[in-house]
Each structure stands twice: as C-alpha cells, then as structure tokens.
C-alpha positions in Angstrom: 12.2 17.1 -21.7 8.8 15.7 -22.7 6.1 15.4 -20.7 6.0 11.6 -20.6 9.6 11.3 -19.3 8.6 13.0 -16.5 5.9 11.1 -15.3 8.7 7.7 -14.6 8.9 8.6 -11.2 5.0 8.5 -10.5 4.9 4.4 -12.6 3.3 1.2 -12.1 1.4 3.6 -8.9 -0.8 0.1 -8.3 2.3 -2.0 -7.7 4.2 0.8 -5.9 3.8 -0.8 -2.2 3.2 -4.3 -3.2 3.7 -6.1 0.2 4.9 -2.7 1.9 4.4 -2.5 6.0 1.7 -2.9 7.5 -1.3 -3.4 5.6 -0.5 -0.7 3.0 -1.4 -1.1 -0.7 -0.8 1.6 -2.7 1.3 4.6 -1.2 -1.4 6.8 -1.8 0.5 8.7 -4.3 -0.8 12.7 -5.2 1.8 13.1 -8.9 -1.4 13.0 -11.2 -1.7 16.2 -9.5 0.9 18.1 -11.6 0.5 16.2 -15.2 0.6 18.9 -17.3 -3.2 20.6 -18.6 -6.3 18.0 -18.3 -5.4 14.6 -17.9 -6.7 11.0 -16.8 -5.7 8.4 -16.4 -6.2 4.8 -15.1 -3.9 1.8 -13.5 -4.6 -1.8 -13.4 -2.1 -4.1 -11.4 -1.8 -8.0 -10.5 -0.1 -8.6 -7.7 1.4 -12.2 -6.6 2.6 -13.0 -3.1 4.1 -16.6 -1.7 4.4 -16.8 2.0 4.7 -19.7 3.6 6.5 -20.5 7.4 7.3 -23.7 9.7 6.2 -24.3 12.9 8.8 -24.5 15.1 9.4 -28.3 16.5 6.6 -27.8 19.8 3.5 -27.4 17.5 4.8 -30.1 15.3 7.0 -28.6 12.1 4.7 -28.4 10.0 4.2 -26.4 6.9 1.8 -23.6 6.8 1.2 -23.6 2.5 0.9 -20.2 1.0 -0.5 -18.0 2.9 -1.3 -14.9 0.9 -3.6 -15.1 -2.0 -3.1 -13.1 -5.9 -4.9 -9.5 -5.2 -5.7 -7.0 -8.5 -4.8 -3.6 -7.8 -6.9 -0.8 -9.6 -6.0 3.4 -9.8 -7.6 6.2 -11.8 -6.8 10.1 -11.6 -8.2 12.9 -13.3 -6.0 16.6 -13.4 -7.4 19.4 -15.3 -6.8 23.1 -14.6 -8.6 25.8 -13.5 -6.0 29.0 -15.2 -3.0 29.6 -14.0 -2.7 29.6 -10.9 -4.7 26.9 -10.2 -5.8 23.2 -10.9 -7.1 20.2 -9.2 -7.6 16.6 -9.2 -9.4 13.7 -8.3 -8.0 10.1 -7.3 -9.1 6.9 -6.9 -7.2 4.2 -5.1 -7.3 0.9 -2.8 -5.0 2.7 -0.7 -5.3 -0.5 2.7 -6.0 -4.4 2.4 -5.3 -8.4 3.4 -5.6 -11.5 1.5 -5.2 -13.9 4.1 -5.9 -17.2 3.9 -3.8 -20.2 5.4 -4.9 -23.8 3.0 -6.7 -26.4 5.3 -6.2 -29.5 5.7 -2.1 -28.9 6.6 -1.6 -29.5 10.1 0.0 -26.5 10.7 -1.4 -24.7 13.9 -2.9 -21.4 11.8 -4.9 -23.5 9.5 -7.6 -22.7 7.8 -6.4 -19.3 9.4 -8.5 -16.0 7.1 -7.6 -12.4 6.9 -9.5 -10.2 4.5 -9.8 -6.1 4.2 -10.3 -4.3 1.8 -10.3 -0.2 1.3 -11.4 2.7 -1.3 -10.2 5.9 -1.1 -12.1 8.7 -3.3 -9.2 11.9 -3.1 -10.3 15.4 -3.9 -7.6 17.8 -4.3 -6.7 21.5 -5.5 -2.8 23.0 -6.4 -2.0 26.9 -6.1 0.5 27.3 -7.3 2.5 30.4 -5.7 4.6 31.3 -7.9 7.1 29.7 -10.6 8.5 27.6 -8.4 6.5 26.8 -5.3 3.1 25.7 -4.6 0.6 24.1 -2.4 -2.4 21.4 -2.1 -4.7 19.9 0.1 -7.7 18.3 0.1 -10.6 15.4 1.6 -10.2 11.9 1.4 -13.3 9.7 1.7 -12.6 6.5 2.4 -14.5 2.7 2.8 -13.4 0.0 4.4 -14.9 -3.4 4.9 -13.3 -7.4 7.0 -13.7 -10.3 8.0 -11.3 -12.7 9.9 -11.1 -16.2 11.1 -9.2 -17.8 13.5 -9.8 -21.9 14.1 -7.5 -22.2 16.9 -8.8 -19.2 19.2 -12.0 -21.3 20.1 -12.6 -21.4 16.3 -13.3 -17.8 16.5 -14.5 -15.5 13.4 -15.7 -11.8 12.5 -17.8 -9.5 9.6 -16.7 -6.0 9.9 -19.9 -3.5 7.7 -18.1 -1.8 5.6 -18.1 1.9 7.1 -17.2 4.9 4.9 -14.6 8.1 6.6 -13.4 11.0 5.6 -9.8 12.8 6.5 -7.9 15.2 4.8 -4.4 16.1 3.0 -2.2 18.8 2.8 1.2 19.7 1.3 3.5 21.7 -0.5 6.0 20.8 -3.6 9.3 23.3 -5.1 9.8 22.9 -7.9 13.0 23.5 -11.3 11.4 22.6 -14.9 14.6 23.7 -17.1 16.1 20.4 -15.0 13.5 18.4 -14.8 13.2 19.6 -10.5 10.1 18.3 -8.5 10.5 18.1 -4.5 6.7 17.3 -3.0 5.8 16.7 0.4 2.1 15.4 1.3 1.1 14.4 4.7 -2.2 12.4 4.8 -4.7 12.6 8.0 -5.8 9.0 10.1 -10.2 7.8 9.1 -11.6 6.8 11.6 -14.3 4.3 11.0 -16.9 2.2 13.3 -17.7 -1.0 11.6 -20.8 -2.9 12.4 -19.5 -6.2 13.9 -20.4 -9.9 13.9 -18.5 -12.3 16.0 -18.4 -15.9 16.8 -17.2 -18.3 18.7 -17.4 -21.9 21.0 -16.7 -20.2 23.8 -18.9 -17.0 23.7 -21.3 -17.7 20.9 -22.7 -15.2 18.4 -22.5 -11.1 19.3 -22.9 -8.0 17.9 -20.2 -5.5 18.2 -18.9 -2.5 17.1 -14.9 -2.0 16.5 -13.3 0.8 15.6 -10.4 0.9 12.8 -8.3 3.9 12.4 -6.5 3.6 9.4 -3.5 5.8 9.8 -1.6 8.7 9.6 0.9 9.2 6.3 4.0 11.4 4.9 4.7 11.0 1.1 8.5 12.7 0.1 9.0 12.7 -3.0 11.5 13.7 -5.7 12.8 13.8 -9.4 15.4 15.5 -11.5 17.3 15.9 -14.3 21.2 14.6 -13.6 21.5 14.6 -17.2 20.5 14.9 -20.8 17.6 12.5 -20.8 18.5 10.9 -17.6 16.1 11.2 -14.5 16.7 10.9 -11.2 13.8 9.3 -8.6 12.8 8.9 -5.6 10.4 9.3 -2.3 10.6 7.9 1.2 7.0 7.1 3.0 6.0 7.3 6.7 3.3 5.0 8.0 2.3 5.1 12.0 1.4 1.9 12.0 2.5 2.3 15.5 -1.0 3.9 16.2 -2.8 1.0 14.2 -4.8 -1.8 15.8 -7.8 -4.6 15.4 -9.5 -5.5 18.6 -12.9 -6.6 18.2 -14.2 -7.0 22.0 -15.2 -10.7 22.0 -11.6 -11.6 20.4 -10.0 -9.2 23.3 -11.6 -11.2 25.7 -11.3 -15.0 24.2 -7.1 -13.5 24.0 -7.0 -11.5 27.8 -6.4 -8.7 25.2 -4.4 -9.6 22.9 -5.5 -7.7 19.2 -6.5 -9.2 16.5 -4.5 -7.3 14.2 -1.3 -4.2 15.7 2.0 -3.5 14.5 5.2 -2.7 17.3 6.4 -0.2 14.8 6.5 2.4 12.2 7.3 1.9 8.7 9.5 3.5 6.7 9.7 2.5 2.6 12.6 4.2 0.7 12.5 3.9 -3.3 15.1 5.2 -5.9 15.8 5.3 -9.3 16.9 5.8 -12.6 14.6 6.4 -16.1 16.3 7.4 -19.8 14.7 8.3 -22.5 15.1 6.7 -25.5 13.6 8.7 -28.5 10.4 10.7 -28.5 8.3 7.2 -28.0 10.3 4.7 -25.5 11.4 5.9 -21.9 11.8 3.1 -20.1 13.6 3.3 -15.7 14.4 1.2 -13.4 14.3 1.6 -9.8 14.6 -0.8 -6.4 13.2 -0.1 -2.8 13.3 -0.8 1.0 11.6 -1.0 3.9 14.1 -2.0 6.9 12.9 -4.8 9.0 11.9 -4.1 12.5 12.1 -7.2 14.8 10.2 -9.0 16.9 7.0 -11.5 16.7 4.7 -10.3 13.4 1.4 -11.5 12.9 0.0 -14.3 12.4 -2.7 -12.6 10.1 0.4 -10.5 8.4 3.2 -12.7 8.3 6.5 -10.7 6.6 9.1 -7.8 8.6 10.2 -5.8 5.5 11.0 -6.0 1.6 13.5 -5.1 -0.4 12.6 -5.0 -4.4 13.3 -4.2 -7.5 11.2 -2.3 -10.2 11.9 -2.1 -14.5 9.6 0.0 -16.6 9.1 0.9 -19.9 6.8 4.3 -21.3 5.2 4.2 -25.0 3.7 7.0 -25.8 2.0 8.0 -28.8 0.1 11.7 -30.0 -1.8 12.2 -26.2 -1.7 8.5 -25.0 0.9 7.1 -22.6 1.5 3.7 -21.9 3.3 2.8 -19.2 4.3 -1.3 -18.3 6.7 -2.8 -15.2 7.2 -5.5 -12.9 8.4 -5.9 -9.5 10.2 -8.3 -7.6 10.0 -8.1 -4.1 11.9 -10.2 -1.5 9.8 -10.3 1.6 11.7 -10.1 5.0 11.9 -12.8 7.7 9.0 -12.7 10.2 8.1 -15.2 13.8 5.2 -15.4 14.8 3.6 -16.4 18.2 0.6 -18.1 20.1 0.1 -17.9 23.5 2.7 -20.6 24.5 5.3 -20.6 21.6 7.5 -17.3 21.4 7.8 -17.8 18.5 5.3 -19.9 17.0 6.8 -20.1 13.0 9.7 -18.7 11.1 8.5 -16.9 7.7 11.8 -17.1 5.9 13.1 -16.9 1.5 9.0 -15.5 0.7 8.6 -13.2 -2.2 5.5 -11.6 -4.7 5.8 -10.4 -7.9 3.9 -7.6 -9.1 2.8 -7.3 -13.6 1.3 -3.9 -14.2 -0.3 -1.6 -16.9 -1.3 2.0 -17.0 -3.1 4.0 -19.2 -2.5 7.7 -19.0 -4.6 10.8 -21.7 -3.1 14.4 -22.3 -6.0 16.4 -23.8 
C-alpha cells in the first residue's frame, strides 16, 4: 500500500475532536511520528457550532441564542529519522479551548455570560524501534493556557487568568505489521499543572488579585489501523480523558457561590472512532469515519452546555510527488444537555444542536 494511503487514520487532526468531552480540541494525536522518512505537515480547521437552549418556565422560557462561537484550529508537525533505530517528532497543537458567548438582550438568565480558554502545546517525542514490529516512544510537552470568563447572573462576576506555562510528558508503545498496513499504538499524556495570576471582579466583593490552579487532564489514546482488503484500510481509536478531575474554581467565585466551581465535570469521557479508507488510484484516496461519545447525564455547566456527541466525517487525500493534501468535513450531532443554577435544577434544556467542521492538511515528505 502506498504511503499516502497509510496516512488516512490521521486525517483532519485539527477537527477530529470538535465538541469532544470537556474542553478537548485536538485529541493530542502523535500520528506524524509514524510517517516515513523526513516529513512536515501543517493543518487548519474551521469549526462552526450551533448550541442553544431554552430556560424553564420558572425562568421565563427564554431562548439563549447560540452560545458557542465559531473558532479556528491550527496544527503542525515535523518528523525525521536519526538512524534506523531512532526517530523524533516535534508537534504543535491547540489541545484545549473554549469559546462561549451568550448573546445579550435575550432575557435568558445567562445572557451576556462569556468564557474563553486558549491553549498552545509543543511536544517533542523520541521513538526507538525495538525490532521490525515493536517500538516505544515518549517525550515532553510544554503547554501554555490563558482564560477569561464573565457570569453576570452571579453578582456581575468576571475573571481574567494570565497566560501560564506548564510541562508534562507523553509515553507509549506501538506494534506494526507493514505487510498488512497494521499499526496499533497506545499513548499516555500526563496532566499538566498551571497557576494563573488571576484578576477577579464582582459587585459583592469588588476587584481582587488572586491565583487560580488549573490542571489539564491526563489522557490515554489507543489508535489502530489495518488493511482488510486490497487498497482498503480499517482504522479507528479510543480516547480516554480524566475530566472528572478537572476543575476551575477562582477564589472569589467559590465565595460568591458557596463553594461551586466555575467549570467542572462529573465524569471521565471516552471518545470512540471507526472508519474505512479506500485508495482509488495513485493520486486519490478517500475515507469515511464515525465517532461516538456517550451522554453521561446530570447537569452540564452553563459555560459548556453539551453532553456527548455522534459524528460523521468524509475526507479525501490528493498525492502528487512528495506532497499530499487532505481535505474533509465533519458533521457533529451534539448531545442534549440540561443546566442548573441555585434554585432551579434544571434551569434550561439544550436540544437538537450540532456543529460542522472543515479542515485542510498539507504534508511534505523530503
């Protein structure tokens, strides 16, 4: 099988995790590490979610309007061999993020509420081939995050967390059978701790300077591919993220809400994907894949009113000489969710929401 066909499982890394659990964005893929020879890639994604709900009768049965903004996702990677045993990769991604902005003037109880979280990560990985089939890999991840939020219905509260840099690590193993295009890899990503210098403001307390600890969660990625017929590839994966340990609770917000978190999640999240790729000729390959993340129930955060999802992705790869261009689209059916505020549980129902993601990735082998 041609090398461009083997790249099908890595399609559209920039949009693969659109609207995944918690604030997951990139899926933290390391597929570039398994490319042949010296390789570089650049990816771009545009994600357009539509997430709206209606408050319960006791809160006026008001429509929230679309609470989630369009956003862009970027990625890049460089991989090279040192010798026949050792290789390395440097991978840039935006692993976590949030873009929430409830329209003002709707009469909805959370109107004007806003949250933005921005992250960048640079991961350096080394890979050692034990033999023709087994390899191990690992390295360090340097990550930065910054965040802002405004919650007018809680004493006109707002918060800004300055950018902070933290360090974590990745480690994993892989098994390959090149004769049947098989590869199975398992990669662990550690949690990363951040301490953000924080400015909080509210009517009840005033303006204060504090520090807020945020730990982005540990995760585990199981990814596989295998040839199932001539020019046909089966691929997929499972991603586990320890979202039940994630929490953002600035000091003043805790005081104002009698100990509540600004953002937290009750459950870990498992995200599943399965797809089939087909090489049409020496230049073109296509794929289709489905994704699933179960709804966990309970109440979702007002700054993240989603619960689970189902998705369908279609992609095509055009290869010419040492270049391959991947384009694709993913449709996501966002799981229904209910939110809550003190005195109202549920406070609002979010139903029939979705997102559409478009992506382009350009890779070069040289």
